[in-house]
N, C-alpha and C positions, 0 to 999 in steps of 0.2 A: 428418597425418603426411608428412613428408617420404620422398621414395622409397627412401632411405638406410635410414632406419627401418622402413620396411614390409619391405624385403628381410632384414632381420635377424631378421625373423619366419618366414622361409620356411625350410625344410629345407636342410641344407647344400650339397647338390647344385645347389639353384637359387641360393644365395646366391653361388656361385662363378661363375654366368654372369650374375648381374644387373646387374654393371657394363658389359657389353659391349653394343654395339648389337645389337637384335633385338626379337623379340616381347615377351620379358619385360621388357626395359628399357623399352619404348614401354606396356606395360601397367602397370609399377610408376609411371611418370610419368604417366598417366592417372588411377591411383588416387590421387596427391598433388593432382591438381588437384580429383579430386570431395571430397576431404576438407577443401580448404581453406575453403570457406565454414562449415561444422559448426566448425571449428578458431577461426575468427576470433569466431563467437559464443560459444564456451565460453571463449575467452582474456577476456572481458568479462562472463562470465554473472552476477557478483555485482552488477554496475551495474543488472541486471533488477531485483533484490531491494533496492535502497538506495533509501528513498524520494527523496532528493534528487538522485539520478544516473540514475533510471530514466525511461525514456522516458513522455512524458505518457500514451500509452493504456495504459501498465501499472498506473497509479497507481489506477483504480478496481478492478482486479483485487488489488492490494495492501490496499485499503480493506476487501475481503471478507475478507481474512484477519484483520484485526482486528476483524472485526464491525463496521465502522462504514459500510457500504455504504449505509445508508439516508439518508446526507446526499448522495447523488449527484444526487437529481432538482433540487436547489437550485442556483441559478447561485453557486457558492462558487468562488473563484478558486483555480486550481491549486497556487499555492504554501500555502494554507490546507488543501488536502487532503493535501499532502504532510507538513504540520505534524502533522496527525491519524495517518497512517502512521506516523510517527516516534514519536509519544506513545501508540500504541496500547496498547502494554504497561502503560503506567503508568495510562492509564484505564481498562483491563480490571481493575486491580487495584483500582481505587475505583469500579467499576461498581456500580449501586445505591445509592450516596451521595450527599448533597447535593454534597460536593466534587467527585466524579466527573462529576456531571453539568453543574456549572459549569465544569469543566475543557474537556468537550465544546463546549460552546456557547461559550466564550471563543476557544478554538481555531478553530472553524469560521466564527466571525462577527469576532473581532476587536474586538469590543465588550464593555468589562466589564459584567457582570451580577451580580446577587446571588441567591443560591438560600437561601432561608430555610424551615425546617420550622417548620410552624404551632404554636404553643404550645396554642391553644385547640381546634384540630382534629387528633385522631392521623391519623397516615398522610398528611396534606396537605402539600404544599410549593408555595411562591409562589415565582416567577421573576420578578425585577424587572429590565425593560429601560430602559434610558434613553429619555427622549422623542425624542432626535435620532436613535435607531436604530427607530423606529417601523416603517420599511420591513421591518424584519428580522422582525416578530412571527409571521410565517407559518411562516419557516423554524425559529425558535427554539421554536414550539409543534410542529413536527413533530419535532425533535431530542428535547424533554421527552417527547413520547409514546412514542417508541422507546427512549429511554434510562432512564426512572423505572422502577422496579419495577411490576409489575402491581396490585399492592394498594394503591398509593399514586395519589391524586388531586392535580391540580394546576393552579395558575392561572399564566396569564403576563399580568403587569401591565406596561403601557408607562407611561412617565413617572413 
């Protein structure tokens, strides 16, 4: 806050002397300086919670808000993590479905995968990963284990 704004909050007797040189004027200037860092932070506070404008150090925290922090232990580029945060609400609406699982895997890896519900085995899904993306199999298995319903079994097939 500016010292003039702070002065307006004071009782009338102090407001009359606030503009003059002296102890009160110096105190108000000091208060203005003390408020400045906080006001700078508050001016851009929405940037902290916007996936594509937040500092990199905030992205893991934002991922925890949308229950996707289990992907953090993998080497996923920061841009893909921001995509996951951005799509967090849409993913949450489809959580527990084949489409929801596919959305998380594709967003996290950038690799087109298919998620099929097994016709001959109830409560079983098969995630098919292209052979060229075999190095992502561990990450995909981790995502599948975290995102699938507990009663569902799953296989990750490469190639």
